[in-house]
DRENMINU-729372 format. One line per field, with one value per residue: residue number from 1; chain; x, y, z of N, C-alpha, C, CB in turn. Coordinates in steps of 0.001 Angstrom, whole numbers, plus 500000, padded with zeros to 6 digits. Each point is the difference from the previous one (the first is absolute). Glycine has a CB too. Example, Ala and Ser with C-alpha at 12.3 -4.5 7.8 and 13.67 -1.06 7.14 Angstrom:
REM DRENMINU-729372
pos	1	2 $
unit	A	A $
nu	513190	501542 $
nv	494310	502223 $
nw	507800	498034 $
cau	499110	500820 $
cav	501190	501190 $
caw	500000	500060 $
cu	500900	499230 $
cv	501200	501090 $
cw	500000	500730 $
cbu	498108	501184 $
cbv	498827	499372 $
cbw	501246	497855 $
This chain:
REM DRENMINU-729372
pos	1	2	3	4	5	6	7	8	9	10	11	12	13	14	15	16	17	18	19	20	21	22	23	24	25	26	27	28	29	30	31	32	33	34	35	36	37	38	39	40	41	42	43	44	45	46	47	48	49	50	51	52	53	54	55	56	57	58	59	60	61	62	63	64	65	66	67	68	69	70	71	72	73	74	75	76	77	78	79	80	81	82	83	84	85	86	87	88	89	90	91	92	93	94	95	96	97	98	99	100	101	102	103	104	105	106	107	108	109	110	111	112	113	114	115	116	117	118	119	120	121	122	123	124	125	126	127	128	129	130	131	132	133	134	135	136	137	138	139	140	141	142	143	144	145	146	147	148	149	150	151	152	153	154	155	156	157	158	159	160	161	162	163	164	165	166	167	168	169	170	171	172	173	174	175	176	177	178	179	180	181	182	183	184	185	186	187	188	189	190	191	192	193	194	195	196	197	198	199	200	201	202	203	204	205	206	207	208	209	210	211	212	213	214	215	216 $
unit	A	A	A	A	A	A	A	A	A	A	A	A	A	A	A	A	A	A	A	A	A	A	A	A	A	A	A	A	A	A	A	A	A	A	A	A	A	A	A	A	A	A	A	A	A	A	A	A	A	A	A	A	A	A	A	A	A	A	A	A	A	A	A	A	A	A	A	A	A	A	A	A	A	A	A	A	A	A	A	A	A	A	A	A	A	A	A	A	A	A	A	A	A	A	A	A	A	A	A	A	A	A	A	A	A	A	A	A	A	A	A	A	A	A	A	A	A	A	A	A	A	A	A	A	A	A	A	A	A	A	A	A	A	A	A	A	A	A	A	A	A	A	A	A	A	A	A	A	A	A	A	A	A	A	A	A	A	A	A	A	A	A	A	A	A	A	A	A	A	A	A	A	A	A	A	A	A	A	A	A	A	A	A	A	A	A	A	A	A	A	A	A	A	A	A	A	A	A	A	A	A	A	A	A	A	A	A	A	A	A	A	A	A	A	A	A $
nu	501051	500609	500620	495995	501006	501226	499724	495084	501514	500951	495823	500823	503211	498677	497888	503747	501511	497631	500031	502923	499221	501501	498612	501921	503271	501287	500848	502616	501646	500872	501895	502792	501519	502385	501793	502305	498705	498657	497891	497721	499454	498253	498165	499990	503218	498963	497847	502618	501963	497323	499022	502534	498368	498343	499326	502664	497226	503615	500809	502987	499406	502988	498417	503704	497823	499437	499157	499594	498066	498140	499817	499534	497518	499699	499959	497059	497963	499119	501899	497775	498282	502998	501166	502125	501495	503443	500245	502557	500828	504278	497785	501922	497370	498264	499747	501220	496073	498775	498546	497709	498343	499205	499550	499647	498846	500158	502662	499041	503587	497201	500062	503087	503028	501452	502405	502106	502080	499618	496281	501765	501260	497970	499955	502900	498508	498098	500895	500707	496532	500055	497680	495733	502623	503270	499863	503580	500082	502869	499818	497699	503998	497203	497134	501115	500134	496469	499395	501850	499004	496659	501450	499499	496962	497247	498339	500198	499407	502530	498999	502784	497200	503882	499088	501205	499940	498912	503140	497720	498684	503434	498506	499037	503692	502189	500348	500245	503347	500222	500937	498417	498080	500921	499976	496383	500875	499542	497785	499121	502630	499313	496494	501174	502153	498224	498963	500193	497855	496698	500358	497053	501488	496943	501011	501797	502111	501010	498017	499384	501547	497918	500574	497985	502589	497319	501235	502323 $
nv	499010	502495	501571	499221	500835	502832	499427	498007	496310	497998	498419	500088	498443	497665	499900	498527	498118	497933	498212	497626	500159	499709	496344	499771	501411	502486	500342	498643	502348	502833	498822	498769	501673	501492	497280	501083	503042	499933	503598	500500	501847	503335	496736	501176	498029	497115	500066	501386	497292	499935	503022	498555	497161	500016	502073	496699	497322	499998	497988	501693	501079	499928	501097	501843	500428	495669	504305	497296	499743	503025	500060	495864	499136	503277	497866	497532	501235	500436	497568	498521	498598	500685	503631	500790	504154	500089	501107	499678	498856	500082	497995	495566	502540	500764	497082	499405	502671	500305	497462	500087	501356	496614	497116	502654	499705	495991	502213	496842	501120	500672	503714	499963	498432	500900	499208	500255	502209	502017	499767	500935	496955	499030	502455	497809	497970	501365	496047	503588	500906	499322	502431	499557	501008	501053	500507	501429	498615	500172	501973	502008	499045	498023	501842	499183	496066	499891	501172	499185	495982	500901	498395	497791	497792	501356	498005	502205	500202	498978	502337	500050	500213	501157	497096	504412	501251	501732	498593	499386	503363	500401	501042	502296	500677	500422	498932	495965	499912	495662	497924	499179	503243	499314	496992	499451	501815	497990	498413	500911	499351	498956	500367	500577	499673	497870	501715	499145	501902	501298	501322	499926	503016	498801	501623	495628	500058	501471	500579	498520	502048	497827	501816	497601	499026	501344	496311	498824 $
nw	499662	496420	501870	502642	495738	499128	495946	500405	499436	502200	499485	496921	500930	503310	498346	499056	502447	500760	495834	499359	503953	499027	499869	501636	497495	499344	503878	499117	498439	501768	502423	499468	499884	504435	501351	497428	501016	497018	499906	497952	498275	503295	500152	497319	498880	501185	498405	496736	500197	498371	496901	497921	499609	498582	498835	497908	500751	500099	499166	500544	502516	499809	503266	499752	502209	500261	502765	502007	495569	501061	496616	500748	501831	496501	499205	500581	499272	496776	499311	497783	502331	497923	501397	501197	502178	497427	503037	499215	505602	499730	502294	498119	501958	498128	498290	503311	500011	496902	501073	502136	497122	498296	503038	502893	497090	499725	498411	498455	501216	498791	500422	501545	497417	502468	497828	502843	496700	501421	499353	497234	499446	500145	496868	498377	501468	497371	495994	498729	503212	501866	500359	501095	502531	498759	502543	499327	502649	499949	500258	502327	496933	497881	499199	497668	500179	500536	496014	498253	501386	499939	497313	499410	500215	497296	498782	499993	503179	502678	502421	500137	503542	499834	502816	498774	497441	503307	500390	503188	498619	497817	496459	500786	500299	496601	504536	499717	500221	503035	496687	499719	498374	497373	498658	499158	498072	499955	500400	499118	496732	499233	499375	499261	496986	497211	496136	502166	503864	499590	503955	501825	501852	502273	501617	500396	501787	501697	497986	498597	497778	499306	497324	496358	498695	498684	498705	502898 $
cau	499078	500582	500705	498440	499894	499485	499925	499273	500740	500500	498935	499514	500681	499419	498319	499708	500931	498966	498898	500052	500895	500888	499392	500892	500375	500553	500068	501440	500795	499877	500446	501027	500339	500430	500733	501243	500646	499687	499388	499462	499423	498599	498942	499231	500686	499580	498355	500060	500483	499737	498655	501010	500092	498965	499245	500571	500455	501073	499915	501745	500257	501426	500009	501153	500437	498590	499957	499480	499215	499021	499265	499814	498309	499268	500672	499355	499247	499454	500426	499929	500158	501361	500890	500580	500547	500954	500536	501669	500217	501195	499975	499347	499579	498703	498843	499594	499342	498798	500070	499002	498610	499265	498755	498965	498612	500124	501020	500929	501797	500082	499857	500951	500730	500780	500894	500154	501353	499846	499502	500758	499707	498702	498703	500224	499933	497807	499968	499328	498723	498906	499861	499187	500045	500782	499591	501149	499755	502415	501990	498367	501406	500175	498791	499959	500607	499112	499283	500176	500158	498036	499865	501202	499365	498985	499673	498558	499186	500404	499933	501362	499488	501252	499153	500245	500459	500012	500953	499903	499165	501273	499988	499380	500320	501653	501512	499972	500396	500744	499576	499451	499211	500018	500167	498205	500344	500326	498454	498176	501228	500582	498150	498772	501418	500234	498124	499843	499219	499492	500179	498862	500184	499071	499815	499371	501124	501370	499949	500320	500073	500227	500343	499669	501077	499213	500910	500791 $
cav	501000	501003	501517	500517	500910	501276	501727	500479	499203	498922	499121	499269	499138	498982	499328	499286	499251	499274	498912	498540	498756	499025	498977	498849	500096	500836	500494	498852	499987	501531	499730	499604	501054	500544	500045	499448	500461	500223	499675	499399	500959	500279	499351	500832	499812	499130	499463	499896	498432	498701	500725	500320	498426	499788	500699	499650	499139	499099	498513	500690	501275	500099	501206	499176	500577	498512	500454	498595	499439	500836	500548	499350	498847	501457	499720	498708	500193	500351	499124	498539	498436	499095	500145	498757	501556	499763	501468	500067	501040	499637	499994	498191	500261	500391	499005	498299	500318	500168	498743	499980	500917	499463	498876	500318	500568	498768	500318	498822	500824	499903	501597	501532	499694	501626	499844	501081	501174	501513	500408	500230	499045	498677	500525	499196	498456	499769	499707	501927	498898	498678	500714	501390	501029	500356	501209	500563	500479	499734	501478	501165	500741	498819	500635	500818	498754	499035	499731	500104	498700	500315	500244	499727	498193	499972	500271	501079	500494	499567	501462	499941	501441	500507	500906	501489	500935	501841	500180	500409	501348	500196	500489	501040	501803	499948	500311	498575	499836	499069	499263	498541	501345	500214	499298	499511	501938	499923	499254	500374	500423	499076	500153	500608	500163	498750	499132	499002	499402	500676	500047	499623	499567	500287	500898	499459	499586	500888	499577	499156	500241	498788	500335	499140	500501	500556	498838	499127 $
caw	500724	500343	501314	500066	499634	500751	498966	498866	498913	500724	499998	498725	499608	500273	499477	498899	500973	501083	500089	500016	500927	500075	501000	501492	499795	499770	501434	500523	498560	500298	501164	498838	498555	500746	500963	498497	499509	498830	500036	498611	498970	500865	499562	498745	498581	499951	499690	499072	499574	500074	499382	498649	500089	498967	498575	498702	500929	499667	500811	500809	500564	501083	500941	501082	501830	500429	500747	500905	498794	499846	498461	499420	500224	499035	498325	500009	500279	498226	499107	499437	500770	500016	500063	500974	500833	500638	500286	499560	500594	500128	502305	499543	501060	499745	499453	500409	500647	498532	499893	501322	500030	498708	499438	501022	499217	499599	498599	500274	498763	498787	499515	499753	500585	499869	499875	501217	499657	499452	499081	499649	499198	499783	499061	498289	500234	500673	498769	499060	499614	501095	500880	499474	501889	501135	500786	501432	500989	500396	499728	499829	498668	498865	499362	498814	499082	500684	498473	499234	499574	499897	498572	499473	501255	499347	498060	499596	500490	501337	500911	500784	501334	501190	501571	500454	498980	500829	501000	500686	500097	499530	498581	499692	500693	498411	500525	499779	498977	499911	499881	499833	498944	498892	499662	500094	498227	498253	499753	499663	498869	498786	499624	499201	499573	499348	499230	499034	501378	499601	501815	500766	501048	501199	501899	501357	500513	499151	498170	498697	498523	498330	499452	499200	498517	498542	498972	500261 $
cu	500926	499958	498089	501053	500489	500492	498314	501572	500939	498181	499531	501107	500048	498993	500883	501105	499382	498879	500095	500877	500146	499483	501259	501888	500994	500642	501314	500995	500247	500732	501365	501201	500743	501023	501328	499962	500426	498483	499086	499043	498194	498854	499243	501191	500135	498718	500183	500563	498823	498828	500401	499932	498913	498720	501114	499855	501158	500393	501486	499766	501245	499920	501537	499868	498690	499922	499755	497714	498505	499398	500352	498771	499271	499706	499174	498732	498672	500743	499052	500143	501302	501145	500700	501448	501296	500582	501296	500710	502130	499597	499337	498631	498970	499397	500222	498383	498603	498898	499085	498916	499058	500078	499995	498896	499816	500337	500416	502189	499500	499351	500496	501425	500931	501352	500984	501564	499338	498796	500167	500873	499577	499329	500607	499995	498697	500115	498840	498225	499477	498978	498212	500066	501123	500543	501424	499600	501306	500409	498756	501956	500275	498663	500078	500561	498958	498463	499901	500158	498619	500174	499840	499165	498524	500005	499492	499578	500240	500105	500788	498915	501600	499077	502179	500773	498914	500891	499478	500151	501500	500133	499789	501303	501892	500819	500482	501003	501386	499609	498905	498662	500349	500726	498115	499599	499791	499134	499013	500877	499879	498428	500230	500362	499719	498739	499384	499193	498888	498997	498691	500603	498482	500428	499435	500814	500786	500282	500202	499445	499871	499325	500018	500550	498967	501004	501600	501279 $
cv	501339	501398	500630	501047	501384	500492	498637	498110	498852	499130	499924	499075	498433	499228	499240	498874	498771	498932	499076	499801	499452	498044	499096	499872	501005	500847	499251	500287	501252	499723	499556	501197	501308	499439	500214	500387	500254	501216	500403	500596	500708	499041	500446	499954	498898	499080	500287	499067	499301	501002	500105	498274	499448	500231	499800	498105	498730	498755	499623	501221	499683	501857	499805	501082	499013	500654	498131	499664	500080	500830	498344	498962	501649	499307	498491	500000	500674	499725	498500	498832	499214	500805	500193	501435	499521	500990	499326	501421	499185	499299	498163	499788	500171	499164	499400	500605	500529	498711	499497	501012	498950	498366	499954	500017	498838	500943	499013	500748	499925	502017	501402	498879	500721	499151	501136	500512	501536	499929	500972	498800	498271	500941	499364	499159	499684	499563	501573	499321	499267	500500	500430	500502	499614	500748	500317	500411	499690	500739	500802	500761	498954	499782	499566	498456	499345	500430	499612	497817	499325	499676	498945	498221	500237	499459	500866	499350	498977	501596	499466	501445	499409	500133	501478	501413	501164	500515	500820	502294	500823	500422	500928	501081	499557	500526	498540	499482	498220	498572	499178	501585	500628	498872	498785	501001	499939	498997	499888	500679	499774	499392	499941	500977	498668	500098	499434	500240	501139	500110	500997	500053	500389	500118	498754	499319	501157	500072	499466	500603	498661	500455	498379	500009	499506	498627	500403	502207 $
cw	499484	500734	500187	498213	499887	499065	499135	498924	500448	500475	498878	499701	500785	500057	499316	500464	501170	498884	499276	501024	499699	501089	500388	499160	500435	502084	500133	499185	500234	501151	500122	499319	501884	501158	499095	500030	498266	499653	499050	499521	501315	498834	498703	499181	499872	498982	498857	499275	499188	498793	498751	499587	499004	498833	497997	499880	499360	500165	500454	500335	500857	500985	501022	500873	500494	501898	501101	499211	500419	498185	499340	500945	499449	498990	499851	498972	498452	499061	499495	500911	499351	499787	500786	499892	500231	500379	500218	502103	500276	501398	499422	501053	499635	499291	500475	501023	498796	499746	500768	499491	498501	500169	501109	498961	499196	498485	499496	499279	498991	499239	500663	500493	500561	499867	501371	499286	500409	498636	498080	498969	499785	499013	498338	499743	499254	497362	499807	500217	500518	501067	499571	501461	500360	500926	500766	501330	500624	499792	500122	499022	498651	499503	498848	499163	500366	498203	498717	499928	499647	498498	499191	500267	499868	498862	500020	500942	501153	501065	500603	500876	501062	501744	500262	499812	500423	501282	501594	500461	499642	497621	499434	500385	499735	501235	500877	499363	501043	498762	499448	499367	498234	498704	499487	499074	498815	499317	499005	498121	498803	499163	498974	498699	498458	498837	500588	501814	500249	501770	500821	501058	501913	501472	500657	500991	500676	498735	498455	498606	499415	498340	498376	498854	499046	498829	500802	499095 $
cbu	498915	500246	503662	498071	498951	499859	504247	498715	499909	503017	499543	498577	501064	501133	497648	499047	501294	499996	498722	499549	499769	501834	497419	496923	498537	498197	497350	498827	499022	497727	497869	497766	496790	498058	498513	500435	500104	501375	500889	500519	501295	500676	499961	498160	501079	501247	498375	499628	501520	500786	499108	502115	500784	501101	498837	501957	497465	500332	497878	501794	497488	502049	496811	501960	501048	501127	499249	502404	501938	501180	500735	502497	500007	501284	503103	500813	501903	499023	502226	500897	497140	498904	499368	498834	497872	500066	498009	499407	496392	501544	498538	502905	501509	500477	499468	503420	502201	502142	502044	501877	501445	500746	500041	501316	500291	498243	500838	496780	502330	499578	498141	498066	499327	498550	499033	498492	501203	502992	499398	499468	501173	499417	499186	500854	501255	498050	500607	502482	500578	502095	503076	498101	497655	499910	497180	501175	497496	500881	502813	496647	501770	501962	499780	500580	502565	501023	499888	500836	502117	498911	501162	502557	501948	499604	499613	499392	498542	501579	497951	503136	495893	501711	497377	499485	501012	497509	501656	500518	497543	500674	499711	497213	497365	499226	499510	497976	499251	500427	501267	501057	500012	499782	503028	499389	501919	502509	500226	497888	501327	502731	498700	498750	501717	501190	500435	502074	502272	500534	503150	498681	503163	498650	499042	498163	499936	500962	499849	499894	501475	499554	501001	498387	502909	499552	498354	498353 $
cbv	498391	498673	501430	500264	498496	500033	502102	504679	502103	501633	500313	501918	502248	500753	501728	501959	502454	502612	501265	499500	499901	503046	499942	497467	498720	499928	500343	497919	498379	501087	499636	498335	499581	501019	498564	499079	499338	497282	499552	498117	497929	503165	499552	501782	501651	501137	500382	501658	499665	497952	501374	502544	499959	499457	502510	502570	500671	501585	499011	498960	500933	498064	500147	498536	503369	496608	503218	501164	498316	500177	503461	500712	497443	502162	501301	499659	499966	501690	501195	500978	499678	498067	500167	496225	501067	498335	501725	500077	501145	501877	503727	498535	500612	501957	500111	498246	500355	501315	500035	499560	503369	502198	498627	501438	502679	497817	501741	497438	499166	496342	498832	503077	498637	502276	498948	498652	498490	500707	499381	501702	501960	498462	502867	500802	499817	503869	496582	501084	500000	498450	500697	499344	499954	499114	499365	500912	499907	498324	499549	500616	501142	498729	501869	503251	499874	500333	500893	503485	499928	502408	501696	502516	499738	501492	498242	500723	501241	497463	501212	498932	500170	501997	496114	498438	498204	499830	500029	496611	499588	497733	498678	499020	500893	501108	503052	500128	503717	501113	500910	496801	500824	502316	501053	499170	500740	500490	500503	501337	499651	499016	501334	499941	500801	498503	499460	498442	498684	499456	499960	498733	500285	498884	502983	499735	498191	499524	500844	497909	502064	497733	502370	499974	499556	503821	500103	495492 $
cbw	502466	498564	498511	504060	500312	502381	498988	500651	498752	501076	501921	499004	499165	500403	499666	498009	499685	502166	500512	497691	501169	499671	498901	500942	499051	496699	501018	500646	498240	499030	500375	499396	496474	499104	501883	498831	502411	499895	501800	500470	496619	501319	502310	501106	499817	501966	501803	500588	502281	502941	501826	500873	502611	501509	502643	500108	501269	500128	498453	498608	499971	497551	500041	498607	500089	497925	498617	503499	499195	502889	499547	498568	503092	500462	500005	502543	502691	500504	501127	498107	500324	499096	498783	499185	501445	499148	501146	495157	501305	498491	502174	499480	501051	500179	498426	500402	502165	498546	499448	502138	500972	498281	497942	501987	499793	501796	500646	499358	500689	500423	499281	500993	498997	501798	497134	502729	497510	500723	502758	502034	499818	502627	501733	499536	502442	503873	499826	496873	498772	500084	500452	497741	501202	498989	500345	498357	499920	499440	497655	503462	502297	501064	501135	500847	499904	504245	500963	499910	501411	501916	500330	500669	502557	501063	498953	497507	498086	498717	500238	497987	500288	497620	502368	501016	497864	499449	497602	499846	502185	503100	500012	500412	502872	496662	500321	500016	498090	502689	501049	502526	502682	501470	501485	502642	500594	500289	501721	503616	501334	501653	501325	502378	503209	502328	498349	497147	501306	496683	499625	498708	497989	498549	499638	498738	498302	501554	501276	501569	500100	502026	502518	501037	500637	500671	496883	499874 $
């Protein structure tokens, strides 16, 4: 539940955040993430992932940043029943906890492929044009590189999604020049400038940036 709002804008944003309540499995996964320092996507952002995966009938999805399974659960619930989620993370303990969450939700091992490693080492090994959706929630300073890999991995009509696109309200403030904020801000510019993509920025959670691949 969101904190008590102090303004109409905050009340509206809190209402949007609470519109999609999490069930016990998601809440447990979220608590696990908090305990091990792997903060997950906000419930509203997770609902957006589920919606987008359903809208494009996603069968093959890549996730950068497994965490403890919150975003993966949202994605799997939106994907086709024969779909496979390929999730990459540098922390094997996080992935062990995520696997527990997936099992509790009834997703068999065949629905999830967990790869432990640095995303920029793993992604080049994945097939060009072989994926319907790529979700990125890893190292912010690598977001630009994730975008380049995602465009290669996606089929035409596929979607790339980035979490933390507003990065704790820092991206909109031009005086904020720390490396992570600059990297997320530059990502927005890259997405808008790429004629192969149709972008959308949503002020959900910490910001969701999505882009549809229009052409190769």
